[in-house]
N, C-alpha and C positions, 0 to 999 in steps of 0.2 A: 590870022593878022585880025589883029580889034577892029570894032566896028564902030570906033569914037566919035564916028561923025554924024551918027545916029539920034544924038540929044544936042541941042545948042547948050551953051554954056549956061543960060538961065534956068532951063531945064535942069540941070544938073543942082545948080545950088539951089531951086526948089527943092528935088529930091533928095538929099544930104545934109548930113547936121554941116554946119560950118567947120568942126573937125573933121571930119568925111571928106566935106569937098578937098580942105588944105592937103589932106594927107591923097588922096584919091586923084585928083586932076591937078594938083600944082607940085606933086613928088615930095610933100610934107613927112614929118617924122613925128611922131607922137613921144612925149617922155618916157623911158626906160623907167619901167616897175609901176606905169600908171594906166595900163590901158585893161579892159571889163578880162582878157582869156590869157593874160601873161601866165597864169596860175593855175588856171581851170584846168582838173581833170575829169570835167563831164565828157561824157562817151557821147560823140555825136558827129556833125556832119558839119567842113567850115565851109561859108556859102561866099562870095563877093558879095561886098555892102551897094556896088553900087549894081549890077545887073541879076546877081541871084546865080549866079555858075557855081556845081559845086569843085572845090578847089582842095580842100585837104580832106581827111578823115582822122578821127581825134587820138586812135590806135599806133598816129605816127608823128605825133607832137610828143614833145621829151623837152626837159627841164636843163636848158642849156647855161640857165646861172645870168643870161644879156637884160632879162628883165623884158621880153618882147617874145610872143609866141613862137616857139620856134617849132619847124618838122622837120624829118627825114629824107622826106618825097610829096611830093607833090600828087594827088589823086588819078591824072592823069596830063603826061608833058607834055601833051597839046592844048590845056588849059593855062597854061603858063607861058606868057614870053620874055624871053632875056637881050635886055642890051645891057652893054659897057656904059658907066658910070663913074666920070672922073671928079663930078663934084666934089668940095670939101678937100682937095688938094690931095685923094686916095683915089685908089683903081679899085672899083666892085664891079658887081653884076648885079644890075636893080632887076627884079622882077612885075611883072605887071598881066593884070586879065587878058589873056586871049581875045575875051568876049568883045569888051567895053574897054580895055587898057588901060584900066584905073592903076594908080601905081600899089602895089602891095608890100615891097618892102628890098630887101636885098637874100640872095642866097651864097652862103661862104664852101669854102671847102671843110671846113674842121669838123663835120658834123658824126655822126656816130654809124656804125656797119647796120645796114648791108650797104648803104648809099655814098657815105661821107661826107652827104649834104648836110648844111642847115639852113633852113630855107627861115630868116629871119623877116615876121610880120607883123605889123601892124595892127591891132587890135579892130580900131575905127575900119581897117579895110575889109575885114571881113564880119559875118554873122554867124553866129553857132545855131544847128538843126538840132537839138537834143535828139539822142536815139530815143525810142519810146520804147517802153516796158512790152515787151513781147506779150506776157501771161495777164497783166494785168490793162494795158493797152493803156498805161500813164506815161508820162514825161519822167525821164529817171533823174532825180535832183545833182545840184555841185557836190 
C-alpha cells in the first residue's frame, strides 16, 4: 500500500520537476517518443523518480513501438499497484509505485512472452541507474 501521505503536496512540488509532478502526482502523461528512456538500451535498473524504489530491470525492456518505455515484467509485483482507470473514455489498468503512490503509466495484455504484459511507463516517472561495468568499475554507456 502506498505511503503517499508521508509528503505534503508542497514537498512533492519542491522535490520533482514540473513534468515529473504532473505525471507522478496528477496522473499526467508525457508525449509519446519524447521521454528520455523510450528507446534507450542502457543496462541497469529503473527506479521510481518519486521515492527511489526499484521497479524494472533493463533486461525486461522491449521496443513495443508505442513511444514510451515498455517492460514485460516488474522487478517485484509487490512494488507495483494496479488500479482500474476509466478516464479518457476507455478502460485501462493504471500502475503506480507501491511505496509513494506515484503514477507510472498503464499495463496492457499485449506484451511478449513469457508474461504477455506490456508495462507502458512514462520516462519522467522513473530514473535509470546504469549498471556498473564489473571489470573496470565504470558505468556503461548508452
